[in-house]
mmJSON file of the N, C-alpha and C atoms, coordinates in Angstrom:
{"data_MODEL":{"atom_site":{
"group_PDB":["ATOM","ATOM","ATOM","ATOM","ATOM","ATOM","ATOM","ATOM","ATOM","ATOM","ATOM","ATOM","ATOM","ATOM","ATOM","ATOM","ATOM","ATOM","ATOM","ATOM","ATOM","ATOM","ATOM","ATOM","ATOM","ATOM","ATOM","ATOM","ATOM","ATOM","ATOM","ATOM","ATOM","ATOM","ATOM","ATOM","ATOM","ATOM","ATOM","ATOM","ATOM","ATOM","ATOM","ATOM","ATOM","ATOM","ATOM","ATOM","ATOM","ATOM","ATOM","ATOM","ATOM","ATOM","ATOM","ATOM","ATOM","ATOM","ATOM","ATOM","ATOM","ATOM","ATOM","ATOM","ATOM","ATOM","ATOM","ATOM","ATOM","ATOM","ATOM","ATOM","ATOM","ATOM","ATOM","ATOM","ATOM","ATOM","ATOM","ATOM","ATOM","ATOM","ATOM","ATOM","ATOM","ATOM","ATOM","ATOM","ATOM","ATOM","ATOM","ATOM","ATOM","ATOM","ATOM","ATOM","ATOM","ATOM","ATOM","ATOM","ATOM","ATOM","ATOM","ATOM","ATOM","ATOM","ATOM","ATOM","ATOM","ATOM","ATOM","ATOM","ATOM","ATOM","ATOM","ATOM","ATOM","ATOM","ATOM","ATOM","ATOM","ATOM","ATOM","ATOM","ATOM","ATOM","ATOM","ATOM","ATOM","ATOM","ATOM","ATOM","ATOM","ATOM","ATOM","ATOM","ATOM","ATOM","ATOM","ATOM","ATOM","ATOM","ATOM","ATOM","ATOM","ATOM","ATOM","ATOM","ATOM","ATOM","ATOM","ATOM","ATOM","ATOM","ATOM","ATOM","ATOM","ATOM","ATOM","ATOM","ATOM","ATOM","ATOM","ATOM","ATOM","ATOM","ATOM","ATOM","ATOM","ATOM","ATOM","ATOM","ATOM","ATOM","ATOM","ATOM","ATOM","ATOM","ATOM","ATOM","ATOM","ATOM","ATOM","ATOM","ATOM","ATOM","ATOM","ATOM","ATOM","ATOM","ATOM","ATOM","ATOM","ATOM","ATOM","ATOM","ATOM","ATOM","ATOM","ATOM","ATOM","ATOM","ATOM","ATOM","ATOM","ATOM","ATOM","ATOM","ATOM","ATOM","ATOM","ATOM","ATOM","ATOM","ATOM","ATOM","ATOM","ATOM","ATOM","ATOM","ATOM","ATOM","ATOM","ATOM","ATOM","ATOM","ATOM","ATOM","ATOM","ATOM","ATOM","ATOM","ATOM","ATOM","ATOM","ATOM","ATOM","ATOM","ATOM","ATOM","ATOM","ATOM","ATOM"],
"id":[1,2,3,4,5,6,7,8,9,10,11,12,13,14,15,16,17,18,19,20,21,22,23,24,25,26,27,28,29,30,31,32,33,34,35,36,37,38,39,40,41,42,43,44,45,46,47,48,49,50,51,52,53,54,55,56,57,58,59,60,61,62,63,64,65,66,67,68,69,70,71,72,73,74,75,76,77,78,79,80,81,82,83,84,85,86,87,88,89,90,91,92,93,94,95,96,97,98,99,100,101,102,103,104,105,106,107,108,109,110,111,112,113,114,115,116,117,118,119,120,121,122,123,124,125,126,127,128,129,130,131,132,133,134,135,136,137,138,139,140,141,142,143,144,145,146,147,148,149,150,151,152,153,154,155,156,157,158,159,160,161,162,163,164,165,166,167,168,169,170,171,172,173,174,175,176,177,178,179,180,181,182,183,184,185,186,187,188,189,190,191,192,193,194,195,196,197,198,199,200,201,202,203,204,205,206,207,208,209,210,211,212,213,214,215,216,217,218,219,220,221,222,223,224,225,226,227,228,229,230,231,232,233,234,235,236,237,238,239,240,241,242,243],
"type_symbol":["N","C","C","N","C","C","N","C","C","N","C","C","N","C","C","N","C","C","N","C","C","N","C","C","N","C","C","N","C","C","N","C","C","N","C","C","N","C","C","N","C","C","N","C","C","N","C","C","N","C","C","N","C","C","N","C","C","N","C","C","N","C","C","N","C","C","N","C","C","N","C","C","N","C","C","N","C","C","N","C","C","N","C","C","N","C","C","N","C","C","N","C","C","N","C","C","N","C","C","N","C","C","N","C","C","N","C","C","N","C","C","N","C","C","N","C","C","N","C","C","N","C","C","N","C","C","N","C","C","N","C","C","N","C","C","N","C","C","N","C","C","N","C","C","N","C","C","N","C","C","N","C","C","N","C","C","N","C","C","N","C","C","N","C","C","N","C","C","N","C","C","N","C","C","N","C","C","N","C","C","N","C","C","N","C","C","N","C","C","N","C","C","N","C","C","N","C","C","N","C","C","N","C","C","N","C","C","N","C","C","N","C","C","N","C","C","N","C","C","N","C","C","N","C","C","N","C","C","N","C","C","N","C","C","N","C","C","N","C","C","N","C","C"],
"label_atom_id":["N","CA","C","N","CA","C","N","CA","C","N","CA","C","N","CA","C","N","CA","C","N","CA","C","N","CA","C","N","CA","C","N","CA","C","N","CA","C","N","CA","C","N","CA","C","N","CA","C","N","CA","C","N","CA","C","N","CA","C","N","CA","C","N","CA","C","N","CA","C","N","CA","C","N","CA","C","N","CA","C","N","CA","C","N","CA","C","N","CA","C","N","CA","C","N","CA","C","N","CA","C","N","CA","C","N","CA","C","N","CA","C","N","CA","C","N","CA","C","N","CA","C","N","CA","C","N","CA","C","N","CA","C","N","CA","C","N","CA","C","N","CA","C","N","CA","C","N","CA","C","N","CA","C","N","CA","C","N","CA","C","N","CA","C","N","CA","C","N","CA","C","N","CA","C","N","CA","C","N","CA","C","N","CA","C","N","CA","C","N","CA","C","N","CA","C","N","CA","C","N","CA","C","N","CA","C","N","CA","C","N","CA","C","N","CA","C","N","CA","C","N","CA","C","N","CA","C","N","CA","C","N","CA","C","N","CA","C","N","CA","C","N","CA","C","N","CA","C","N","CA","C","N","CA","C","N","CA","C","N","CA","C","N","CA","C","N","CA","C","N","CA","C","N","CA","C","N","CA","C","N","CA","C"],
"label_alt_id":[null,null,null,null,null,null,null,null,null,null,null,null,null,null,null,null,null,null,null,null,null,null,null,null,null,null,null,null,null,null,null,null,null,null,null,null,null,null,null,null,null,null,null,null,null,null,null,null,null,null,null,null,null,null,null,null,null,null,null,null,null,null,null,null,null,null,null,null,null,null,null,null,null,null,null,null,null,null,null,null,null,null,null,null,null,null,null,null,null,null,null,null,null,null,null,null,null,null,null,null,null,null,null,null,null,null,null,null,null,null,null,null,null,null,null,null,null,null,null,null,null,null,null,null,null,null,null,null,null,null,null,null,null,null,null,null,null,null,null,null,null,null,null,null,null,null,null,null,null,null,null,null,null,null,null,null,null,null,null,null,null,null,null,null,null,null,null,null,null,null,null,null,null,null,null,null,null,null,null,null,null,null,null,null,null,null,null,null,null,null,null,null,null,null,null,null,null,null,null,null,null,null,null,null,null,null,null,null,null,null,null,null,null,null,null,null,null,null,null,null,null,null,null,null,null,null,null,null,null,null,null,null,null,null,null,null,null,null,null,null,null,null,null],
"label_comp_id":["UNK","UNK","UNK","UNK","UNK","UNK","UNK","UNK","UNK","UNK","UNK","UNK","UNK","UNK","UNK","UNK","UNK","UNK","UNK","UNK","UNK","UNK","UNK","UNK","UNK","UNK","UNK","UNK","UNK","UNK","UNK","UNK","UNK","UNK","UNK","UNK","UNK","UNK","UNK","UNK","UNK","UNK","UNK","UNK","UNK","UNK","UNK","UNK","UNK","UNK","UNK","UNK","UNK","UNK","UNK","UNK","UNK","UNK","UNK","UNK","UNK","UNK","UNK","UNK","UNK","UNK","UNK","UNK","UNK","UNK","UNK","UNK","UNK","UNK","UNK","UNK","UNK","UNK","UNK","UNK","UNK","UNK","UNK","UNK","UNK","UNK","UNK","UNK","UNK","UNK","UNK","UNK","UNK","UNK","UNK","UNK","UNK","UNK","UNK","UNK","UNK","UNK","UNK","UNK","UNK","UNK","UNK","UNK","UNK","UNK","UNK","UNK","UNK","UNK","UNK","UNK","UNK","UNK","UNK","UNK","UNK","UNK","UNK","UNK","UNK","UNK","UNK","UNK","UNK","UNK","UNK","UNK","UNK","UNK","UNK","UNK","UNK","UNK","UNK","UNK","UNK","UNK","UNK","UNK","UNK","UNK","UNK","UNK","UNK","UNK","UNK","UNK","UNK","UNK","UNK","UNK","UNK","UNK","UNK","UNK","UNK","UNK","UNK","UNK","UNK","UNK","UNK","UNK","UNK","UNK","UNK","UNK","UNK","UNK","UNK","UNK","UNK","UNK","UNK","UNK","UNK","UNK","UNK","UNK","UNK","UNK","UNK","UNK","UNK","UNK","UNK","UNK","UNK","UNK","UNK","UNK","UNK","UNK","UNK","UNK","UNK","UNK","UNK","UNK","UNK","UNK","UNK","UNK","UNK","UNK","UNK","UNK","UNK","UNK","UNK","UNK","UNK","UNK","UNK","UNK","UNK","UNK","UNK","UNK","UNK","UNK","UNK","UNK","UNK","UNK","UNK","UNK","UNK","UNK","UNK","UNK","UNK","UNK","UNK","UNK","UNK","UNK","UNK"],
"label_asym_id":["A","A","A","A","A","A","A","A","A","A","A","A","A","A","A","A","A","A","A","A","A","A","A","A","A","A","A","A","A","A","A","A","A","A","A","A","A","A","A","A","A","A","A","A","A","A","A","A","A","A","A","A","A","A","A","A","A","A","A","A","A","A","A","A","A","A","A","A","A","A","A","A","A","A","A","A","A","A","A","A","A","A","A","A","A","A","A","A","A","A","A","A","A","A","A","A","A","A","A","A","A","A","A","A","A","A","A","A","A","A","A","A","A","A","A","A","A","A","A","A","A","A","A","A","A","A","A","A","A","A","A","A","A","A","A","A","A","A","A","A","A","A","A","A","A","A","A","A","A","A","A","A","A","A","A","A","A","A","A","A","A","A","A","A","A","A","A","A","A","A","A","A","A","A","A","A","A","A","A","A","A","A","A","A","A","A","A","A","A","A","A","A","A","A","A","A","A","A","A","A","A","A","A","A","A","A","A","A","A","A","A","A","A","A","A","A","A","A","A","A","A","A","A","A","A","A","A","A","A","A","A","A","A","A","A","A","A","A","A","A","A","A","A"],
"label_entity_id":["1","1","1","1","1","1","1","1","1","1","1","1","1","1","1","1","1","1","1","1","1","1","1","1","1","1","1","1","1","1","1","1","1","1","1","1","1","1","1","1","1","1","1","1","1","1","1","1","1","1","1","1","1","1","1","1","1","1","1","1","1","1","1","1","1","1","1","1","1","1","1","1","1","1","1","1","1","1","1","1","1","1","1","1","1","1","1","1","1","1","1","1","1","1","1","1","1","1","1","1","1","1","1","1","1","1","1","1","1","1","1","1","1","1","1","1","1","1","1","1","1","1","1","1","1","1","1","1","1","1","1","1","1","1","1","1","1","1","1","1","1","1","1","1","1","1","1","1","1","1","1","1","1","1","1","1","1","1","1","1","1","1","1","1","1","1","1","1","1","1","1","1","1","1","1","1","1","1","1","1","1","1","1","1","1","1","1","1","1","1","1","1","1","1","1","1","1","1","1","1","1","1","1","1","1","1","1","1","1","1","1","1","1","1","1","1","1","1","1","1","1","1","1","1","1","1","1","1","1","1","1","1","1","1","1","1","1","1","1","1","1","1","1"],
"label_seq_id":[1,1,1,2,2,2,3,3,3,4,4,4,5,5,5,6,6,6,7,7,7,8,8,8,9,9,9,10,10,10,11,11,11,12,12,12,13,13,13,14,14,14,15,15,15,16,16,16,17,17,17,18,18,18,19,19,19,20,20,20,21,21,21,22,22,22,23,23,23,24,24,24,25,25,25,26,26,26,27,27,27,28,28,28,29,29,29,30,30,30,31,31,31,32,32,32,33,33,33,34,34,34,35,35,35,36,36,36,37,37,37,38,38,38,39,39,39,40,40,40,41,41,41,42,42,42,43,43,43,44,44,44,45,45,45,46,46,46,47,47,47,48,48,48,49,49,49,50,50,50,51,51,51,52,52,52,53,53,53,54,54,54,55,55,55,56,56,56,57,57,57,58,58,58,59,59,59,60,60,60,61,61,61,62,62,62,63,63,63,64,64,64,65,65,65,66,66,66,67,67,67,68,68,68,69,69,69,70,70,70,71,71,71,72,72,72,73,73,73,74,74,74,75,75,75,76,76,76,77,77,77,78,78,78,79,79,79,80,80,80,81,81,81],
"pdbx_PDB_ins_code":[null,null,null,null,null,null,null,null,null,null,null,null,null,null,null,null,null,null,null,null,null,null,null,null,null,null,null,null,null,null,null,null,null,null,null,null,null,null,null,null,null,null,null,null,null,null,null,null,null,null,null,null,null,null,null,null,null,null,null,null,null,null,null,null,null,null,null,null,null,null,null,null,null,null,null,null,null,null,null,null,null,null,null,null,null,null,null,null,null,null,null,null,null,null,null,null,null,null,null,null,null,null,null,null,null,null,null,null,null,null,null,null,null,null,null,null,null,null,null,null,null,null,null,null,null,null,null,null,null,null,null,null,null,null,null,null,null,null,null,null,null,null,null,null,null,null,null,null,null,null,null,null,null,null,null,null,null,null,null,null,null,null,null,null,null,null,null,null,null,null,null,null,null,null,null,null,null,null,null,null,null,null,null,null,null,null,null,null,null,null,null,null,null,null,null,null,null,null,null,null,null,null,null,null,null,null,null,null,null,null,null,null,null,null,null,null,null,null,null,null,null,null,null,null,null,null,null,null,null,null,null,null,null,null,null,null,null,null,null,null,null,null,null],
"Cartn_x":[174.714,173.195,173.106,171.858,171.714,170.803,170.648,169.951,168.445,167.583,166.003,165.248,165.739,165.26,164.854,165.411,165.39,163.981,163.289,162.133,161.637,161.055,160.811,162.014,162.036,163.121,164.041,165.045,165.933,167.385,168.229,169.656,170.482,169.867,170.51,171.861,171.85,173.068,174.209,174.259,175.097,175.401,174.353,174.721,175.405,175.395,176.376,177.765,177.941,179.345,179.835,179.088,179.617,179.869,179.176,179.386,180.625,180.812,181.974,183.27,183.335,184.252,184.655,183.712,183.91,184.565,184.498,185.046,186.341,186.834,187.94,188.099,186.913,186.993,187.04,187.798,187.933,186.89,186.348,185.225,185.657,185.165,185.273,184.191,184.081,183.178,183.74,183.157,183.835,182.663,183.176,182.29,181.462,180.333,179.356,178.588,178.145,177.355,178.067,177.968,178.639,177.438,176.547,175.265,174.244,172.964,171.904,170.746,170.594,169.49,168.142,167.363,166.009,165.29,164.785,163.969,162.833,161.918,160.58,159.766,159.087,158.527,157.076,156.353,155.164,154.286,154.65,153.719,153.648,152.954,152.841,154.219,154.334,155.586,155.643,156.661,156.591,157.649,157.714,158.577,159.916,161.106,162.217,162.858,161.919,162.565,162.983,162.396,162.616,163.928,164.141,165.429,166.608,166.566,167.201,167.811,166.643,166.818,167.852,167.529,168.056,169.587,169.778,171.097,172.052,171.381,172.084,172.424,171.53,171.81,173.003,172.917,174.005,175.335,175.238,176.71,177.282,176.471,177.122,177.677,177.762,178.042,179.354,180.202,181.836,181.464,182.776,182.418,182.064,182.282,181.708,180.059,179.934,178.228,177.724,178.221,177.479,177.581,178.762,178.606,177.531,177.214,176.394,174.982,174.54,173.488,172.91,174.155,173.919,173.531,174.537,174.401,173.024,172.405,171.085,169.942,170.325,168.972,168.669,169.593,169.292,168.595,169.201,168.6,168.897,169.711,169.568,168.445,168.246,166.964,165.664,165.642,164.483,164.106,165.055,165.013,165.236,165.537,165.671,167.065,167.996,169.162,170.154],
"Cartn_y":[115.173,115.463,116.742,117.337,118.59,118.271,119.112,119.331,119.422,118.446,118.644,118.922,119.044,119.386,121.049,121.655,123.122,123.393,124.307,124.444,125.812,126.445,127.791,128.602,129.791,130.694,130.26,129.706,129.057,129.226,129.165,129.522,128.42,127.804,126.344,126.731,127.671,128.152,128.308,129.131,129.322,128.031,127.34,125.798,125.055,125.045,124.083,124.866,126.142,126.704,126.427,126.552,126.083,124.742,123.784,122.263,121.859,122.401,122.343,122.744,124.008,124.326,123.531,123.094,122.288,120.843,120.525,119.244,119.515,120.508,121.016,121.383,121.529,122.058,123.402,123.88,125.451,126.018,127.088,127.72,129.249,129.826,131.244,131.629,132.973,133.468,133.741,133.48,133.972,134.824,135.465,136.57,135.616,136.163,135.426,134.18,133.582,132.271,130.908,130.205,128.864,127.928,127.665,126.82,127.323,127.167,127.481,126.172,125.306,124.216,125.218,124.64,125.229,124.435,125.566,125.152,125.953,125.884,126.894,126.57,127.493,127.403,126.986,125.857,125.456,125.48,126.017,126.299,127.834,128.068,129.291,129.744,131.127,131.748,131.288,130.784,130.267,130.93,131.209,131.86,130.993,131.786,131.047,130.811,131.004,130.939,129.53,128.565,127.015,126.846,127.251,127.305,127.758,129.054,129.743,128.738,128.345,127.547,126.17,125.545,124.323,124.971,125.848,126.287,126.745,127.357,127.639,126.294,125.328,124.062,123.3,123.372,122.525,123.096,124.514,125.347,124.901,124.368,124.143,122.786,122.067,120.5,120.564,119.681,119.331,118.454,118.27,117.471,116.244,115.444,114.021,114.075,115.101,115.281,115.561,116.579,116.939,115.771,114.832,113.872,112.848,112.478,111.524,112.179,113.476,114.016,113.764,114.001,113.762,112.195,111.493,110.015,109.493,109.865,109.735,110.194,111.084,111.583,110.488,109.492,108.289,108.693,109.736,109.826,108.719,107.752,106.571,105.661,105.443,104.534,105.429,106.787,107.386,107.397,107.684,107.543,106.479,105.298,103.867,103.966,104.541,104.881,103.755],
"Cartn_z":[55.532,55.526,56.39,55.851,56.624,57.583,58.502,59.823,59.414,59.182,58.838,60.052,61.301,62.448,62.3,61.509,61.528,60.363,60.567,59.763,59.756,59.046,58.769,58.373,59.195,58.947,60.069,59.921,60.82,60.582,61.391,61.205,60.764,59.828,59.396,58.522,58.068,57.549,58.217,59.596,60.577,61.201,61.34,62.104,61.189,59.741,58.943,59.035,59.083,59.2,60.585,61.584,63.008,62.991,62.362,62.198,61.67,60.568,59.541,60.699,61.158,61.935,63.199,63.754,65.209,64.658,63.351,63.018,62.485,62.371,61.775,60.385,59.557,58.275,58.212,57.427,57.147,56.306,56.634,55.834,55.649,54.704,54.32,53.561,53.453,52.606,51.225,50.139,48.902,48.317,47.195,46.574,45.576,45.246,44.335,45.001,44.203,44.622,44.444,45.47,45.371,44.879,45.966,45.695,46.812,46.184,47.313,46.907,47.901,47.687,47.937,47.138,47.066,48.515,49.097,50.34,50.361,49.358,49.382,50.553,51.263,52.092,51.766,52.263,51.923,52.794,53.962,55.282,55.624,56.545,56.979,57.633,57.464,58.094,59.716,60.142,61.71,62.278,63.525,64.304,64.22,64.188,64.393,65.718,66.634,67.961,68.264,67.474,67.827,67.138,65.781,65.471,65.695,66.608,67.293,68.63,69.102,70.336,70.081,68.916,68.398,68.235,67.395,67.091,68.471,69.254,70.533,71.169,71.193,71.977,71.056,69.974,69.217,69.301,69.431,69.588,71.125,71.894,73.174,73.172,72.409,72.356,71.814,72.623,72.004,70.64,70.027,68.971,68.922,70.159,70.325,70.562,71.295,71.259,70.06,69.224,68.032,67.083,67.115,66.115,66.584,67.879,68.434,68.053,68.142,67.662,66.232,65.546,63.929,63.693,64.404,64.217,64.63,65.417,65.982,65.192,64.206,63.278,62.394,62.213,61.323,59.914,59.048,57.954,56.851,57.115,56.202,56.364,57.656,58.092,57.798,58.021,57.771,56.388,55.407,54.004,53.158,53.807,53.402,52.423,52.814,52.129,52.493],
"occupancy":[1.0,1.0,1.0,1.0,1.0,1.0,1.0,1.0,1.0,1.0,1.0,1.0,1.0,1.0,1.0,1.0,1.0,1.0,1.0,1.0,1.0,1.0,1.0,1.0,1.0,1.0,1.0,1.0,1.0,1.0,1.0,1.0,1.0,1.0,1.0,1.0,1.0,1.0,1.0,1.0,1.0,1.0,1.0,1.0,1.0,1.0,1.0,1.0,1.0,1.0,1.0,1.0,1.0,1.0,1.0,1.0,1.0,1.0,1.0,1.0,1.0,1.0,1.0,1.0,1.0,1.0,1.0,1.0,1.0,1.0,1.0,1.0,1.0,1.0,1.0,1.0,1.0,1.0,1.0,1.0,1.0,1.0,1.0,1.0,1.0,1.0,1.0,1.0,1.0,1.0,1.0,1.0,1.0,1.0,1.0,1.0,1.0,1.0,1.0,1.0,1.0,1.0,1.0,1.0,1.0,1.0,1.0,1.0,1.0,1.0,1.0,1.0,1.0,1.0,1.0,1.0,1.0,1.0,1.0,1.0,1.0,1.0,1.0,1.0,1.0,1.0,1.0,1.0,1.0,1.0,1.0,1.0,1.0,1.0,1.0,1.0,1.0,1.0,1.0,1.0,1.0,1.0,1.0,1.0,1.0,1.0,1.0,1.0,1.0,1.0,1.0,1.0,1.0,1.0,1.0,1.0,1.0,1.0,1.0,1.0,1.0,1.0,1.0,1.0,1.0,1.0,1.0,1.0,1.0,1.0,1.0,1.0,1.0,1.0,1.0,1.0,1.0,1.0,1.0,1.0,1.0,1.0,1.0,1.0,1.0,1.0,1.0,1.0,1.0,1.0,1.0,1.0,1.0,1.0,1.0,1.0,1.0,1.0,1.0,1.0,1.0,1.0,1.0,1.0,1.0,1.0,1.0,1.0,1.0,1.0,1.0,1.0,1.0,1.0,1.0,1.0,1.0,1.0,1.0,1.0,1.0,1.0,1.0,1.0,1.0,1.0,1.0,1.0,1.0,1.0,1.0,1.0,1.0,1.0,1.0,1.0,1.0,1.0,1.0,1.0,1.0,1.0,1.0],
"B_iso_or_equiv":[0.0,0.0,0.0,0.0,0.0,0.0,0.0,0.0,0.0,0.0,0.0,0.0,0.0,0.0,0.0,0.0,0.0,0.0,0.0,0.0,0.0,0.0,0.0,0.0,0.0,0.0,0.0,0.0,0.0,0.0,0.0,0.0,0.0,0.0,0.0,0.0,0.0,0.0,0.0,0.0,0.0,0.0,0.0,0.0,0.0,0.0,0.0,0.0,0.0,0.0,0.0,0.0,0.0,0.0,0.0,0.0,0.0,0.0,0.0,0.0,0.0,0.0,0.0,0.0,0.0,0.0,0.0,0.0,0.0,0.0,0.0,0.0,0.0,0.0,0.0,0.0,0.0,0.0,0.0,0.0,0.0,0.0,0.0,0.0,0.0,0.0,0.0,0.0,0.0,0.0,0.0,0.0,0.0,0.0,0.0,0.0,0.0,0.0,0.0,0.0,0.0,0.0,0.0,0.0,0.0,0.0,0.0,0.0,0.0,0.0,0.0,0.0,0.0,0.0,0.0,0.0,0.0,0.0,0.0,0.0,0.0,0.0,0.0,0.0,0.0,0.0,0.0,0.0,0.0,0.0,0.0,0.0,0.0,0.0,0.0,0.0,0.0,0.0,0.0,0.0,0.0,0.0,0.0,0.0,0.0,0.0,0.0,0.0,0.0,0.0,0.0,0.0,0.0,0.0,0.0,0.0,0.0,0.0,0.0,0.0,0.0,0.0,0.0,0.0,0.0,0.0,0.0,0.0,0.0,0.0,0.0,0.0,0.0,0.0,0.0,0.0,0.0,0.0,0.0,0.0,0.0,0.0,0.0,0.0,0.0,0.0,0.0,0.0,0.0,0.0,0.0,0.0,0.0,0.0,0.0,0.0,0.0,0.0,0.0,0.0,0.0,0.0,0.0,0.0,0.0,0.0,0.0,0.0,0.0,0.0,0.0,0.0,0.0,0.0,0.0,0.0,0.0,0.0,0.0,0.0,0.0,0.0,0.0,0.0,0.0,0.0,0.0,0.0,0.0,0.0,0.0,0.0,0.0,0.0,0.0,0.0,0.0,0.0,0.0,0.0,0.0,0.0,0.0],
"pdbx_formal_charge":[null,null,null,null,null,null,null,null,null,null,null,null,null,null,null,null,null,null,null,null,null,null,null,null,null,null,null,null,null,null,null,null,null,null,null,null,null,null,null,null,null,null,null,null,null,null,null,null,null,null,null,null,null,null,null,null,null,null,null,null,null,null,null,null,null,null,null,null,null,null,null,null,null,null,null,null,null,null,null,null,null,null,null,null,null,null,null,null,null,null,null,null,null,null,null,null,null,null,null,null,null,null,null,null,null,null,null,null,null,null,null,null,null,null,null,null,null,null,null,null,null,null,null,null,null,null,null,null,null,null,null,null,null,null,null,null,null,null,null,null,null,null,null,null,null,null,null,null,null,null,null,null,null,null,null,null,null,null,null,null,null,null,null,null,null,null,null,null,null,null,null,null,null,null,null,null,null,null,null,null,null,null,null,null,null,null,null,null,null,null,null,null,null,null,null,null,null,null,null,null,null,null,null,null,null,null,null,null,null,null,null,null,null,null,null,null,null,null,null,null,null,null,null,null,null,null,null,null,null,null,null,null,null,null,null,null,null,null,null,null,null,null,null],
"auth_seq_id":[1,1,1,2,2,2,3,3,3,4,4,4,5,5,5,6,6,6,7,7,7,8,8,8,9,9,9,10,10,10,11,11,11,12,12,12,13,13,13,14,14,14,15,15,15,16,16,16,17,17,17,18,18,18,19,19,19,20,20,20,21,21,21,22,22,22,23,23,23,24,24,24,25,25,25,26,26,26,27,27,27,28,28,28,29,29,29,30,30,30,31,31,31,32,32,32,33,33,33,34,34,34,35,35,35,36,36,36,37,37,37,38,38,38,39,39,39,40,40,40,41,41,41,42,42,42,43,43,43,44,44,44,45,45,45,46,46,46,47,47,47,48,48,48,49,49,49,50,50,50,51,51,51,52,52,52,53,53,53,54,54,54,55,55,55,56,56,56,57,57,57,58,58,58,59,59,59,60,60,60,61,61,61,62,62,62,63,63,63,64,64,64,65,65,65,66,66,66,67,67,67,68,68,68,69,69,69,70,70,70,71,71,71,72,72,72,73,73,73,74,74,74,75,75,75,76,76,76,77,77,77,78,78,78,79,79,79,80,80,80,81,81,81],
"auth_comp_id":["UNK","UNK","UNK","UNK","UNK","UNK","UNK","UNK","UNK","UNK","UNK","UNK","UNK","UNK","UNK","UNK","UNK","UNK","UNK","UNK","UNK","UNK","UNK","UNK","UNK","UNK","UNK","UNK","UNK","UNK","UNK","UNK","UNK","UNK","UNK","UNK","UNK","UNK","UNK","UNK","UNK","UNK","UNK","UNK","UNK","UNK","UNK","UNK","UNK","UNK","UNK","UNK","UNK","UNK","UNK","UNK","UNK","UNK","UNK","UNK","UNK","UNK","UNK","UNK","UNK","UNK","UNK","UNK","UNK","UNK","UNK","UNK","UNK","UNK","UNK","UNK","UNK","UNK","UNK","UNK","UNK","UNK","UNK","UNK","UNK","UNK","UNK","UNK","UNK","UNK","UNK","UNK","UNK","UNK","UNK","UNK","UNK","UNK","UNK","UNK","UNK","UNK","UNK","UNK","UNK","UNK","UNK","UNK","UNK","UNK","UNK","UNK","UNK","UNK","UNK","UNK","UNK","UNK","UNK","UNK","UNK","UNK","UNK","UNK","UNK","UNK","UNK","UNK","UNK","UNK","UNK","UNK","UNK","UNK","UNK","UNK","UNK","UNK","UNK","UNK","UNK","UNK","UNK","UNK","UNK","UNK","UNK","UNK","UNK","UNK","UNK","UNK","UNK","UNK","UNK","UNK","UNK","UNK","UNK","UNK","UNK","UNK","UNK","UNK","UNK","UNK","UNK","UNK","UNK","UNK","UNK","UNK","UNK","UNK","UNK","UNK","UNK","UNK","UNK","UNK","UNK","UNK","UNK","UNK","UNK","UNK","UNK","UNK","UNK","UNK","UNK","UNK","UNK","UNK","UNK","UNK","UNK","UNK","UNK","UNK","UNK","UNK","UNK","UNK","UNK","UNK","UNK","UNK","UNK","UNK","UNK","UNK","UNK","UNK","UNK","UNK","UNK","UNK","UNK","UNK","UNK","UNK","UNK","UNK","UNK","UNK","UNK","UNK","UNK","UNK","UNK","UNK","UNK","UNK","UNK","UNK","UNK","UNK","UNK","UNK","UNK","UNK","UNK"],
"auth_asym_id":["A","A","A","A","A","A","A","A","A","A","A","A","A","A","A","A","A","A","A","A","A","A","A","A","A","A","A","A","A","A","A","A","A","A","A","A","A","A","A","A","A","A","A","A","A","A","A","A","A","A","A","A","A","A","A","A","A","A","A","A","A","A","A","A","A","A","A","A","A","A","A","A","A","A","A","A","A","A","A","A","A","A","A","A","A","A","A","A","A","A","A","A","A","A","A","A","A","A","A","A","A","A","A","A","A","A","A","A","A","A","A","A","A","A","A","A","A","A","A","A","A","A","A","A","A","A","A","A","A","A","A","A","A","A","A","A","A","A","A","A","A","A","A","A","A","A","A","A","A","A","A","A","A","A","A","A","A","A","A","A","A","A","A","A","A","A","A","A","A","A","A","A","A","A","A","A","A","A","A","A","A","A","A","A","A","A","A","A","A","A","A","A","A","A","A","A","A","A","A","A","A","A","A","A","A","A","A","A","A","A","A","A","A","A","A","A","A","A","A","A","A","A","A","A","A","A","A","A","A","A","A","A","A","A","A","A","A","A","A","A","A","A","A"],
"auth_atom_id":["N","CA","C","N","CA","C","N","CA","C","N","CA","C","N","CA","C","N","CA","C","N","CA","C","N","CA","C","N","CA","C","N","CA","C","N","CA","C","N","CA","C","N","CA","C","N","CA","C","N","CA","C","N","CA","C","N","CA","C","N","CA","C","N","CA","C","N","CA","C","N","CA","C","N","CA","C","N","CA","C","N","CA","C","N","CA","C","N","CA","C","N","CA","C","N","CA","C","N","CA","C","N","CA","C","N","CA","C","N","CA","C","N","CA","C","N","CA","C","N","CA","C","N","CA","C","N","CA","C","N","CA","C","N","CA","C","N","CA","C","N","CA","C","N","CA","C","N","CA","C","N","CA","C","N","CA","C","N","CA","C","N","CA","C","N","CA","C","N","CA","C","N","CA","C","N","CA","C","N","CA","C","N","CA","C","N","CA","C","N","CA","C","N","CA","C","N","CA","C","N","CA","C","N","CA","C","N","CA","C","N","CA","C","N","CA","C","N","CA","C","N","CA","C","N","CA","C","N","CA","C","N","CA","C","N","CA","C","N","CA","C","N","CA","C","N","CA","C","N","CA","C","N","CA","C","N","CA","C","N","CA","C","N","CA","C","N","CA","C","N","CA","C","N","CA","C","N","CA","C","N","CA","C"],
"pdbx_PDB_model_num":[1,1,1,1,1,1,1,1,1,1,1,1,1,1,1,1,1,1,1,1,1,1,1,1,1,1,1,1,1,1,1,1,1,1,1,1,1,1,1,1,1,1,1,1,1,1,1,1,1,1,1,1,1,1,1,1,1,1,1,1,1,1,1,1,1,1,1,1,1,1,1,1,1,1,1,1,1,1,1,1,1,1,1,1,1,1,1,1,1,1,1,1,1,1,1,1,1,1,1,1,1,1,1,1,1,1,1,1,1,1,1,1,1,1,1,1,1,1,1,1,1,1,1,1,1,1,1,1,1,1,1,1,1,1,1,1,1,1,1,1,1,1,1,1,1,1,1,1,1,1,1,1,1,1,1,1,1,1,1,1,1,1,1,1,1,1,1,1,1,1,1,1,1,1,1,1,1,1,1,1,1,1,1,1,1,1,1,1,1,1,1,1,1,1,1,1,1,1,1,1,1,1,1,1,1,1,1,1,1,1,1,1,1,1,1,1,1,1,1,1,1,1,1,1,1,1,1,1,1,1,1,1,1,1,1,1,1,1,1,1,1,1,1]
}}}
């Protein structure tokens, strides 16, 4: 699941790459487009300082802390999955 705590213009793509790397997955940049989920902004443009703060916080977590953080987001409960 994606981190829905990010909003506006936030570094969610950088956070995803960091998360994959910290859990041992290899990432690389490839030419062209692989995928891009639509995330149209339906609200006023907001400062991305909150997103930067969240990303910096998540970067400081070790793998166990990061897993616990994502486990506590409870996407399955939130969306009745």
